C-alpha atoms as one frame of an Amber mdcrd trajectory, in Angstrom:
protein
  19.941   1.879  37.574  21.169   3.087  34.191  24.547   1.678  33.195  25.895
   3.256  30.024  28.722   0.709  29.741  26.122  -2.010  29.115  25.087  -0.204
  25.934  28.458  -0.144  24.190  28.035  -1.482  20.671  24.251  -1.891  21.056
  22.391  -2.699  17.850  19.602  -4.850  16.506  20.524  -8.349  15.256  22.792
  -8.120  12.203  20.884 -10.877  10.382  17.762  -8.744  10.193  17.052  -7.459
   6.690  14.157  -5.303   5.447  11.421  -7.659   4.248   7.749  -6.988   3.507
   5.405  -8.075   6.283   2.656 -10.424   5.136   0.008  -9.319   7.632  -0.583
  -7.748  11.012   0.500 -10.876  12.951   3.881 -10.713  11.184   4.120  -6.956
  11.865   3.403  -7.640  15.534   6.219 -10.214  15.647   8.657  -7.745  14.075
   7.671  -5.032  16.563   7.993  -7.465  19.467  11.562  -8.298  18.412  12.430
  -4.597  18.426  10.809  -4.233  21.848  12.705  -7.231  23.228  16.004  -5.753
  22.062  15.328  -2.608  24.115  13.929  -4.581  27.070  10.560  -2.897  26.475
   7.538  -4.710  27.858   4.855  -3.252  25.600   4.520  -1.501  22.260   1.878
   0.191  20.126   1.698   1.267  16.476  -0.807   4.057  15.865  -1.980   6.196
  12.961  -2.315   9.952  13.399  -5.568  11.577  12.272  -5.255  13.702   9.106
  -4.322  17.356   9.464  -7.334  19.578   9.917  -9.078  17.203  12.294  -8.661
  17.219  16.064  -5.280  15.516  16.389  -5.867  11.995  17.659  -4.020   8.701
  17.470  -5.786   5.484  16.481  -4.292   2.086  17.461  -3.491  -0.340  14.637
  -1.869  -3.083  16.714   0.042  -3.505  19.944   1.619  -6.029  22.295  -1.835
  -7.346  23.285  -2.831  -8.086  19.669  -5.556  -8.941  18.730  -6.750  -7.064
  21.819  -6.013  -3.450  22.738  -3.392  -2.739  25.416  -3.352  -0.115  28.165
  -0.569   1.712  26.284  -2.682   1.953  23.115  -5.724   3.147  25.030  -3.718
   5.743  26.942  -1.997   7.201  23.873  -5.195   7.315  21.797  -7.469   8.760
  24.494  -8.974  12.214  24.040  -6.936  13.334  27.053  -3.745  12.475  25.104
  -4.377  15.120  22.448  -1.259  17.021  23.521   0.842  13.910  22.886  -0.714
  13.489  19.420   0.191  17.085  18.597   3.760  16.490  19.782   3.985  13.467
  17.479   2.636  15.541  14.583   5.284  18.211  15.103   8.322  16.099  16.013
  10.902  14.442  13.788  12.944  12.984  16.659  12.080  10.299  19.243  10.231
  11.431  22.364  10.910   9.741  25.685   9.538   9.950  29.205  10.196   8.567
  32.680   8.523   8.552  36.101   9.376  11.414  38.452  12.758  10.831  40.090
  13.775   7.978  37.769  17.175   8.186  36.037  17.206   8.718  32.250  17.270
   5.436  30.352  18.680   6.616  26.962  22.453   6.998  26.935  23.936  10.501
  26.972  24.573  10.253  23.228  21.022   9.121  22.529  19.593  12.001  24.552
  21.222  14.417  22.104  18.928  13.038  19.386  15.710  12.690  21.394  13.458
  15.007  23.396  12.220  14.295  26.905   8.498  14.966  27.445   6.002  14.588
  30.258   4.563  11.093  30.453   1.468  10.828  28.211   0.134   7.971  30.357
  -0.850   7.656  34.006   1.476   4.671  34.429   4.750   4.979  36.360   6.621
   3.427  33.445   9.351   4.674  31.126   8.538   5.026  27.449   9.865   6.116
  24.099   7.906   7.055  20.975   9.236   7.134  17.409   7.312   9.511  15.099
   6.965   7.949  11.641   5.484   9.095   8.358   5.243   8.423   4.656   5.955
  11.050   2.016   2.613  12.623   1.075   0.848   9.962   3.097   0.083   8.561
   6.536   1.891   9.575   9.698   1.856   8.065  13.147   3.987   6.655  15.915
   5.453   3.418  17.224   5.771   3.627  21.004   7.476   1.334  23.512   7.124
   1.215  27.293   8.680  -0.680  30.184  10.552  -0.389  33.453  13.934  -1.536
  32.088  14.283   0.040  28.636  17.884   0.674  27.518  19.024   2.285  24.287
  22.110   4.103  23.055  22.747   6.478  20.137  23.336   3.695  17.583  20.281
   1.807  18.769  18.129   4.934  18.674  18.917   5.573  15.009  18.585   1.888
  14.116  15.226   1.477  15.811  13.858   4.678  14.293  14.854   3.547  10.801
  13.247   0.140  11.326  10.105   1.794  12.690   9.855   3.853   9.495  10.184
   0.693   7.384   7.642  -1.243   9.446   5.180   1.659   9.436   5.434   1.884
   5.651   4.618  -1.808   5.255   1.665  -1.608   7.657   0.269   1.548   6.003
   0.531  -0.077   2.565  -1.260  -3.159   3.791  -3.964  -1.070   5.478  -4.674
   0.690   2.172  -5.035  -2.669   0.445  -7.332  -3.944   3.220  -9.499  -0.826
   3.057  -9.895  -1.252  -0.683 -11.268  -4.762  -0.094 -13.333  -3.971   3.008
 -17.113  -3.800   3.011 -18.575  -0.556   4.432 -19.744  -0.777   8.045 -23.085
   0.984   8.526 -23.786   3.654  11.125 -26.100   1.274  13.014 -23.454  -1.482
  13.017 -20.894   0.983  14.397 -23.344   2.017  17.124 -23.783  -1.621  18.162
 -20.016  -2.140  18.231 -19.540   1.008  20.332 -22.132  -0.149  22.865 -20.557
  -3.614  22.949 -17.207  -1.966  23.692 -18.814  -0.186  26.641 -19.852  -3.542
  28.124 -23.470  -3.803  26.972 -25.104  -7.143  26.153 -27.276  -7.709  23.087
 -30.338  -7.181  25.278 -28.925  -3.876  26.573 -28.106  -2.720  23.031 -31.586
  -3.633  21.777 -33.212  -1.694  24.598 -30.931   1.340  24.140 -31.476   1.582
  20.370 -35.122   0.494  20.291 -34.362  -2.716  18.394 -35.247  -6.358  18.817
 -32.527  -8.567  20.275 -32.454 -10.479  16.971 -31.812  -7.257  15.013 -29.079
  -6.130  17.420 -27.368  -9.502  17.065 -27.680  -9.286  13.278 -25.954  -5.886
  13.231 -23.122  -7.328  15.337 -22.873 -10.388  13.091 -22.734  -8.173   9.999
 -19.990  -5.950  11.425 -17.988  -8.987  12.539 -18.129 -10.346   8.987 -17.275
  -7.004   7.371 -14.267  -6.509   9.656 -13.073 -10.061   9.011 -13.155 -10.785
  12.738 -13.577 -14.147  14.456 -16.180 -12.904  16.978 -17.745  -9.681  18.240
 -14.949  -9.042  20.762 -12.384  -9.318  17.969 -14.603  -7.008  15.875 -14.613
  -4.422  18.673 -10.801  -4.600  18.904 -10.444  -4.135  15.139 -12.929  -1.264
  15.157 -10.925   0.435  17.917  -7.654  -0.039  16.039  -9.138   1.346  12.804
 -10.688   4.368  14.519 -14.293   3.340  13.730 -15.104   3.629  17.434 -13.309
   5.212  20.401
């Protein structure tokens, strides 16, 4: 049950200071600390597709890193297009709760946030912070859990830190893309089929290839994505929007 008295004076740790993240693992640790402060169980940072395309979100990392969590999959699914459009149009946090559940933001926080229908099929509370860069990327950092608590001070603090974290991740992604080798259409097809549960033999049969050639495409894409194995390559391809 929501207890507003518990939130008096809520804020993130005072010793935190804005510092550049050195890689996705460090960004994940920073996001996890924010989530822990709100009692959130999961989180997801996602990029929004450029304007003019069908509005979609693409996972960059989440609480299951280097895998892809249920929250990331739910928010980036085609069926979540309405949520992506809400993120594109909103400048304030968006929160949701299961039917009949009490509101988890404090009364003050609810003045600065909009309640929406749950974008996932889970009976879990959630809050999403729209983030963007001037003349650049936009996206969202979302948190979910059964026991999230946040007050007005915390809401503003978390949103500001989400903006800073998103900026660092977007900058790093640009640098990574500049160094990345292009993944061919055939390599993407093999990754997509791997993501759907197919074996190398299945992929070879589906695409009219030899098993050796199918494995070579998967090896090439794993190398180009700087992944440790094909499962890691699939996760990175999902996060980057190469496959869905």
